LUMGULUM-48162 format. One record per residue (C-alpha): residue in one letter; z, x, y; residue number from 1. Coordinates in steps of 0.2 Angstrom, whole numbers, plus 5000, padded with zeros to 4 digits. Each point is the difference from the previous one (the first is absolute). Layout:
<nodes>
- A,Z,X,Y,NUM
...
</nodes>
This chain:
<nodes>
- M,5505,5837,5649,1
- K,5008,4994,5016,2
- R,4993,4985,5004,3
- K,4990,5000,5017,4
- P,5008,4986,5013,5
- I,4993,4983,5004,6
- A,4992,4999,5018,7
- P,4998,4983,5003,8
- L,4988,4994,5012,9
- V,4999,4981,5009,10
- V,4984,4992,5007,11
- G,5006,4984,5007,12
- R,5015,4992,5009,13
- G,4999,4982,4996,14
- M,5011,4990,4987,15
- A,4990,5011,4984,16
- G,5005,5017,5010,17
- Q,5020,4994,5002,18
- A,5001,4994,4982,19
- I,4992,5019,4997,20
- L,5013,5009,5009,21
- Q,5015,4990,4993,22
- S,4993,5003,4983,23
- L,5001,5017,5002,24
- A,5015,5001,5008,25
- I,5008,4991,4986,26
- I,4992,5013,4986,27
- S,5005,5015,5010,28
- Q,5019,4994,4998,29
- G,4997,4996,4981,30
- D,4987,5011,4993,31
- P,5008,5018,5005,32
- E,4988,5008,4986,33
- L,4986,4996,5011,34
- D,5000,5012,5016,35
- L,4994,4986,5012,36
- L,4998,5009,5018,37
- P,5002,4986,5014,38
- A,4985,4987,5004,39
- R,4991,5003,5014,40
- I,4989,4989,5009,41
- L,4981,5004,5003,42
- P,4997,5001,5019,43
- R,4986,4988,5005,44
- E,4984,5010,5001,45
- N,5006,5016,4991,46
- P,4989,5005,4986,47
- L,5008,5000,4982,48
- R,4997,5017,4998,49
- S,5010,5006,5015,50
- A,5016,4992,4994,51
- L,5001,5010,4982,52
- M,5013,5011,4995,53
- G,4998,5015,4991,54
- A,5011,5003,4983,55
- A,5004,4981,5000,56
- E,4991,4985,4989,57
- N,4994,4990,5015,58
- V,4999,4982,4995,59
- L,4990,4989,5012,60
- F,5008,4982,5003,61
- L,4987,4988,5005,62
- A,5007,4982,5011,63
- N,4985,5001,5012,64
- P,4990,4983,5002,65
- S,4989,4995,4984,66
- G,4984,5002,5006,67
- L,5003,5020,5001,68
- H,5010,5003,4982,69
- A,4982,5003,4993,70
- Q,4996,5012,5013,71
- W,5017,5010,5001,72
- I,5002,5002,4982,73
- S,4983,5010,4999,74
- E,5006,5011,5014,75
- G,5016,5003,4993,76
- A,4992,5004,4985,77
- L,4990,5012,5007,78
- A,5013,5006,5012,79
- G,5010,5009,4985,80
- F,5014,4987,4998,81
- S,5010,5003,4984,82
- A,5001,4980,4996,83
- I,4996,4982,5010,84
- L,5011,4984,5000,85
- T,4991,4987,5010,86
- D,5003,4982,5003,87
- K,4990,4987,4993,88
- P,4984,4996,5001,89
- V,4991,5017,4998,90
- C,4986,4994,5007,91
- V,4992,4983,5008,92
- R,4981,5002,4998,93
- K,4990,5003,4984,94
- E,4990,5014,5006,95
- E,5016,5010,5000,96
- L,5004,4995,4983,97
- A,4987,5015,4994,98
- S,5007,5014,5011,99
- L,5018,4998,4996,100
- Q,4996,5002,4979,101
- E,4994,5018,5006,102
- V,5018,5003,5004,103
- E,5009,5013,4988,104
- L,5017,5002,5008,105
- P,5015,4990,4995,106
- V,5002,4983,5009,107
- S,5013,4987,4997,108
- V,4998,4983,5008,109
- F,5015,4991,5007,110
- H,4997,4983,4987,111
- G,5018,4996,5000,112
- Y,5002,4986,4992,113
- R,4989,5006,4985,114
- V,5018,5016,4998,115
- L,5013,4986,5002,116
- W,5011,4996,4986,117
- G,4991,4982,4997,118
- T,4985,5009,4997,119
- R,5003,5012,4990,120
- T,5010,4990,4987,121
- I,4986,4987,4998,122
- R,4988,5016,4998,123
- K,5012,5003,4984,124
- M,5002,4983,4994,125
- I,4980,5001,5000,126
- E,4999,5016,4990,127
- A,5016,4996,4988,128
- G,4988,4982,4996,129
- D,5013,4988,5006,130
- L,4988,4991,5009,131
- G,4987,4999,4987,132
- E,4982,5000,5005,133
- V,4998,5002,5018,134
- F,4985,4989,5006,135
- C,5005,4995,5019,136
- F,5009,5007,5015,137
- E,5003,4987,5014,138
- S,5010,5005,5017,139
- R,5004,4994,5016,140
- Y,5002,5011,5017,141
- W,5002,4988,5014,142
- Q,5006,5006,5019,143
- S,5000,4989,5013,144
- S,4997,5013,5015,145
- S,4982,4991,5004,146
- A,5007,4983,5000,147
- Q,5015,5006,5012,148
- Q,4986,5007,5012,149
- A,4990,4984,4999,150
- L,5016,4989,5005,151
- T,5007,5012,5016,152
- G,4984,5008,5007,153
- A,5010,5016,4998,154
- S,4991,5016,4995,155
- G,5005,5008,4985,156
- K,5010,5018,5001,157
- R,4988,5010,4993,158
- Q,4985,4997,5011,159
- W,4991,5013,4992,160
- K,4995,4988,4986,161
- N,4988,4992,5012,162
- D,4988,5015,5002,163
- P,4989,5002,4985,164
- K,4998,5019,5003,165
- L,5020,5002,4997,166
- N,5002,4985,4988,167
- G,4982,4997,4991,168
- P,4989,4986,4997,169
- W,5015,4991,4991,170
- D,5018,4996,5001,171
- T,5008,4990,4987,172
- L,4987,5004,4987,173
- T,5004,5019,5002,174
- D,5018,5001,5006,175
- L,5009,4987,4989,176
- G,4985,4999,4987,177
- S,5002,5019,4997,178
- H,5019,4995,4993,179
- V,4996,4985,4988,180
- A,4984,5011,4995,181
- D,5009,5015,4996,182
- I,5014,4992,4991,183
- C,4987,4988,4989,184
- L,4989,5016,4993,185
- Y,5018,5009,4997,186
- L,5006,4987,4988,187
- M,4983,4995,4995,188
- S,4996,5018,4994,189
- D,4981,4999,5004,190
- R,4990,4998,5014,191
- P,4989,4983,5003,192
- I,4983,4998,4993,193
- E,4997,4985,5015,194
- S,5011,4998,5017,195
- R,4997,4983,5011,196
- C,5010,4996,5017,197
- W,4997,4984,5012,198
- V,5007,5004,5018,199
- T,5005,4990,5014,200
- Y,5005,5005,5016,201
- R,5009,4985,5007,202
- N,5015,5005,5014,203
- S,4991,5017,5001,204
- E,5005,5010,5013,205
- A,4982,5011,5001,206
- P,4984,4995,4992,207
- H,5001,5012,4988,208
- R,5018,4997,4992,209
- D,4999,4989,4986,210
- T,5016,4990,4997,211
- H,4999,4993,4982,212
- V,4990,5007,4985,213
- H,4997,4993,4983,214
- L,4997,5013,4987,215
- N,4995,4998,4986,216
- L,4997,5015,4987,217
- K,4993,5001,4981,218
- F,5004,5012,4989,219
- P,4993,5007,4980,220
- G,5006,4988,4991,221
- N,4996,4986,5007,222
- R,5017,5003,5011,223
- R,5003,4993,5015,224
- A,5011,5002,5016,225
- V,5000,4987,5014,226
- A,5009,5004,5018,227
- S,5005,4989,5017,228
- I,5005,5013,5012,229
- S,5001,4996,5018,230
- K,5005,5000,5016,231
- T,5003,4984,5007,232
- V,5012,4990,4990,233
- H,5011,4992,5009,234
- G,5018,5002,4996,235
- A,4996,5017,4990,236
- T,5010,5016,5003,237
- N,4994,5014,4988,238
- D,4996,4988,4985,239
- L,4993,5009,4985,240
- E,5003,4997,4982,241
- Y,4988,4999,4985,242
- T,5000,4997,4982,243
- V,4992,5008,4985,244
- L,4997,4985,4987,245
- G,4997,5007,4983,246
- T,5000,4992,4980,247
- R,5017,5001,4998,248
- G,5009,4999,5015,249
- T,4998,5003,5019,250
- A,5008,5010,5014,251
- T,5003,4996,5019,252
- W,5005,5012,5012,253
- K,5005,4995,5019,254
- F,5001,5011,5016,255
- L,5014,4988,5006,256
- Q,5011,5003,4984,257
- P,4996,5017,4995,258
- D,5014,5004,4987,259
- E,4993,4987,4989,260
- I,4986,4996,4988,261
- L,4996,4982,4993,262
- F,4996,5002,4981,263
- G,4993,4982,4994,264
- S,5001,4998,4982,265
- G,4992,4983,4993,266
- N,5009,4986,5011,267
- R,5013,5014,5003,268
- T,5004,5009,5017,269
- S,5013,5016,5000,270
- V,5005,5010,5014,271
- I,4998,5020,4999,272
- R,5011,5010,5009,273
- R,5000,5016,5007,274
- E,5015,5009,4996,275
- A,4998,5020,5004,276
- P,4996,5006,5018,277
- N,4985,5007,5005,278
- V,5003,5020,4996,279
- S,4987,5005,5016,280
- S,5014,4990,5014,281
- S,5013,4997,4987,282
- A,5001,4982,5007,283
- V,5010,4987,4990,284
- P,4991,4985,4994,285
- F,5000,4985,5013,286
- H,5003,5011,5016,287
- G,4987,5013,4999,288
- Y,4988,5005,5014,289
- G,4987,4985,4996,290
- W,4982,5008,5004,291
- L,5007,5016,5008,292
- E,5005,5005,4982,293
- G,4979,5002,4994,294
- Y,4999,5011,5014,295
- I,5016,5011,4996,296
- E,4995,4998,4979,297
- I,4982,5008,5005,298
- T,5004,5012,5012,299
- R,5015,5007,4988,300
- Q,4989,4999,4983,301
- T,4984,5009,5009,302
- L,5013,5013,5009,303
- R,5007,5004,4980,304
- R,4983,5002,4993,305
- L,4993,5013,5015,306
- S,5015,5009,4996,307
- G,5001,5002,4982,308
- V,5015,4987,4997,309
- D,4999,4986,4987,310
- S,4992,4986,5008,311
- V,4991,4983,4996,312
- P,4985,4994,5003,313
- V,4995,4990,5018,314
- P,4985,4992,5006,315
- T,4985,5012,5003,316
- L,4984,4999,5011,317
- K,4989,4998,4985,318
- E,5009,4985,4995,319
- S,5001,4993,5016,320
- L,4982,5002,5004,321
- A,4997,4989,4984,322
- A,5010,4987,5006,323
- M,4992,5002,5018,324
- D,4982,5000,4991,325
- A,5003,4981,4992,326
- L,5004,4996,5018,327
- L,4987,5006,5011,328
- N,4987,4999,4987,329
- A,5005,4983,4997,330
- A,4985,4984,5000,331
- L,5007,4993,5015,332
- E,4999,4983,5006,333
- R,5006,4997,5019,334
- E,5004,4986,5008,335
</nodes>
């Protein structure tokens, strides 16, 4: 049976939208078995249904402002698309959690850090028992955008974040926090039974934009997770790192050293290095695509699954909703 061509439709023209377009271009060259049509960008104010192409697998890519994701996921599901891929977070308000649970259409989420070599390898180490009993996840995700703005007074590039309708009632909690919560739940292989957050607005550009978050999660079996998540750490770049603690070993991954895992056993530390290229882009170790690798991998695997070609799992809407539930329904302490 001949496969239908895939017709990508992209909503959004910012950094995420450009990453999606680059990913589609790379995939079109590396996956000839996918009949991938040229990507189209939905003009502003155009209804989704008007963009559907007959005799094709219509795939919707969402790279619009965070506060609109939940609405567009629901509208895309009703419009008749075959699949949706959306930037994170999938939602930013508590009331959106229940409505998105009703979406049955396949939805992949661009939680790129989870599909990179480091996180997948640590998941395999946990499953193989290399770390023993995993009892804690600790993470730091630090950036400096709010710190820079406080010193210079210059407005950020993405001014839509100052609009609660477009960005939602949060910033750091749902933006960077969604990545941390997604990785944590993936590696702990469970949902938290208790969630607490402390948030501060130091150096905030707008009243609703929290800039620094302490996240504490409790899992069944008295397992814990702690994270420091910030946009106001002076000197930080995109400093994401996490450590999984087990009774027989620890594993640490850092985004700034993405092709290495630090494995601790007793008082010794060894380095596990990525040796093979990622099949999604054929990028060789130490010379890969950085954060773009996640966009490529999630897009590629979603399109392969849609075409009936062998694929591996990628972050889903249901999984992402569990992570957002931990953030949006946390017991909250504001400064």
